[in-house]
N, C-alpha and C positions, 0 to 999 in steps of 0.2 A: 444481650444487653450488657454492657460493661460499665461497672457503677466504677464513678470516680470518688475519689478518697482523700483526704489528706490522714496524716500520721503524728501521734503525739505521743512520747515516751512508750514507743512500741504499741501504742493502739491504735487500730486504722477505723477512720470517722468517714460517712458519706459526705462529699464534699462542702453540701449546704449545710451541715449541722453546726449552729451557731459555737462559734469559738469560746464565747466567754461564758457558756453553760460547761464547759470542761474544767475552766478554773474556778466556777462556782458551783460545783458537783458536792452533792451533799454525802456524807459517809454511806457506805453498804449502796448506793446507786449506781447505775451503769456496769458497763461491759468488765470492769477490773473488778467490782467487788459482787455483784450481783448476779448470781447464776440465771434467774430467769432474764434479765437484761440480755445476758451472753448468749442463751440460746434462741430466745424469742426474738431479742430486738437487734439480731444481726441477720445480714447474708452472707455465710463462710466466715471469712475474720473481719468483715466490714460492719461496725455498729452503725446501727441505722437510727433506731429509737428505742426508748426507754419501754421498759415491760409495762403492762398495766398497774402492777401494784406500785412501782416507783411513781409512774405518772401520775395516780390518782392520790396515792396516800401520802406522798413525799411532797409532790410538786405540785398537786390540786388542778391538774390540767393545763398548767401555764406553759409547759413545754411539751406539749401535743397530749393525745388521748392515749398514748401506749397501745401495747399490742400485749394480748392472752395467746397469739398463735404465732407461729415461726414465718417471718418475715419471708415474702415472695418479693420478685422483680418489680409485679404492679404495684404493691405497698409501698417499694422504695422510689418510686416514680411521684407516688400521690405525698409521701413525707417530704422528697424531696421539693414537691411544690410548696406544701405547706411551711417550709421552712424558709422559703424564698417570699413567699408573701408575708411571713411573719418579719424577717428582717425587712422589707417593705415597708409595713405598719409602723414599726418602730424607727425607721428615719423618717417617716413622714411624722409623727408625733413632734422627733426632736426640732424638726424644722419649725413648727407653730410656734 
């Protein structure tokens, strides 16, 4: 499986990663400043999701469950679906 991605300032993100999260990323979270996010939340050099520490302690689950294990392609597929569903839910709420 080839993971589709986009790139911002030299960092690759899975294609479905919400772009507004990049602009609103807390200090010391994400692949550029958190070693756990970079190690556990990426496949190769593509960031998939936050580590469990950031997801739970900083974002309180609002940006996914996070991971405490290295990402796999299967996890990337399920996270991709999670982000797509999250985006659909946000769009539905905006229409109400």
